[in-house]
N, C-alpha and C positions, 0 to 999 in steps of 0.2 A: 352446831344447831343447823338442822335442815332448812334451806330456803331462807325466808325472812325471820328476823327476830322482832316480834311483835310487842307493842306497848299499849297501855291503857290509852284510849282515845283515838287510836289508829282507825282509819276508814279502810274497810277491806271488802272483798267480794270473793265468793267461792267460784272457781272457774267452771266447775261442772254443774253449778246451780245458778245461772244467771237470773232466773226468775225469782230469787230470793232478794235481789236488789243489793244495794250497798249497805253494809252493816257497820256498826261501831263497836270496837273492842271495849268490853266492860270489866274484864278480868283476865289476868294472865298468871299462870302457875308453871313452875318447872314440872317436867314429866319424864317418864321413861316408857317406851313402847318397844317390846321385843329387843331389849337391850340397847335401844337407840335413844339418845338424849333428845328431848323435844320440848314443846310447850303445849299446854292444854289452854286453849284460848276460848273464852266465852264472848260471843258476838251477838249483838242485838241487831237483827235484820229487819228492814222495813216491812217485809211481806211474810216473815215467818217467825217473829218473836226471837227469843234467845236460843242460841245453839252452841253447844260445847263441842269444840273441834280440836283435834290433835295435829300438830303441824308435820308429824312424821308421815301422815297418810292423807291429810285434807289438802287440797290444792288451793291454798289461800293466797290471794293476791293483794298486795298493798295498793291502794288507790291514792293518788296524789290529791292534794287540795284543789289544784287547778282542774283535774279531771272531774272532781265532784261538782265544781262550779259550772263546767261546761255542760254536764249532764243536766244540771238544774236549770241552765239557761235555755238550752236547746232540746232538752229531753232526749236527745240522741236517738230518736226513733222516728221513722217516717210516718207511722201510724198517728202519732200525736198531732201533727199538723193537719192531716186529713180529718181527724176526729173533731177538730175545732170547727169545720165548715158546717153551717146549719143546713137543715133539710130544704129550706127556701132559697138557698144560694143557688145561683146558675151553675155552680161547679159540683153541686151535689151528686149528680149521676157519676161524674168522674171520680169524686171522692169515694163514693160507694164501691166502684169497681176497684180502686186502688187499695182500699181497705180489705177487700176480699182477697186480692193478691198477696198482701202482706200476711194475712192470717193463714194461708195455706202454703206459703213458701217455706222451704227448708232453710235453717241457718246458713249464713255465709261460710262458717267454718267446715261444714261437711262438703261444700261445693268447691271451695278454693283450690284451683289446680296447683298453686305454689305450695300447698301443704302436701306432705307425703301421703301415700295411699294408706299407710299404717295409721296416721293421725286421723284421716278422714274416716276410716272404717271404725276406729274407736269411737269418735265423736257420733257417727251414725248409730252405732249400737247403743250409745248412751241415750239417744233420743227415745229409746223405748222405755225409759223411766216414766214417761207420760202415758196415762191411760185416760179413757173416756168417762170415768166415774169419779164421784166425790171431788175432794180438794185437788186431786191430780189434774183434773180438767181445767180448774181455775189457774193452777200453777202454769200449765201449758199456755193458757190465754194471756197471762201476765208476760211470759217470755216472748210470745208472738207479738203482742200488741204494744208492749211498753207502757201499758196502763196500769196504775196501782189497783184499779177496781174495774176489771173488764165487764163486769155486770152492769156498770153505768152506761155502757154502750151497746152490749149485746144481751139478749135473752139466753137463759140456759139452753134452750132448744137450738138457738142459732149457733152457739158455741159448739154443741154436739155435732151439728151438720158440718160445720167448718172443720172440726177435728176429723171427722170421717174422711173428708177429702184430703186433708193433710196427711192422714194415716196411710192413704193409698200412695201418695208421693213418697212417704217415708219407706214403705215396703219396696217400691220400685227401685229407690235409691240404694237400699241395702243390697239388693240383687246385683246392681251394677257395681257396687264397691267390692262385694265378694268376687265377682268375675275379674275385676281389675287386679284384685289382690292375688288371686290364684295364678294370674299371668305375670306377675312381677317376680323376677328371678331373685330379687333382693329380699323378698318377703316369703319366708318359709311356711309350709303348711302347719308346722307346730306353732308358729307365732300367731297365725290366724286362729288356731284352735285355742290358744291361751286367751286371746282378746275375747273370743266368744264365751269361754268359760267364766270370765270375770264380769261379763255383761249382765244386765237384768234378766231374769227368767223369761220374761216376755220377748226379750231379744233373742235368747237362745231358741225359744219355740219358733220365732219367725225365721231364723236361720234354717232350722230343720224344714220348715214349710217351703221356702224358695228353693232350697237345694233339692228337695224331693221332686219338685216340679221341673227341675232342669233336665 
């Protein structure tokens, strides 16, 4: 069985969709995918409802009870503490600035120098799953803010403006990752092309755009 063997009641999260939050396994069935034995796992996510995932392809991570409690106690996100400061508090201007910084920053996993260039490029390309319209904007805001309901803190227009700034940083970081990847002798051109081909269509278009300008 690939990766974990999941059971009813397990708490899990999907590595490539942190904005979905921590989910609870509500159903598990044996499955086959392309000749590989796997599990079909139905998970109820806090921010997405029930999703049916196959363990052969979905990067499902088992979350320990201790980790769930830690997240519940600390909310595990810097935004939450700043969000609690009222507009009348003397720290309000600082809180507002910190909130802005959190909302436009790129996730740590695309900036971590201890991760391989291949990992960072893959994670950067995956950020292009977020778009400025519809529910995708809210999913992005959940991932950035750690808030279950970002619209309790921001207006839709504010989120769109913050997303525009974040999108610029995303584009610049993609160019940086492509440049580093092309200079890494351990990372072939075919591997780069393979990662791009598996990325969202918006990421592929972004790659064409930045490489054309170089």
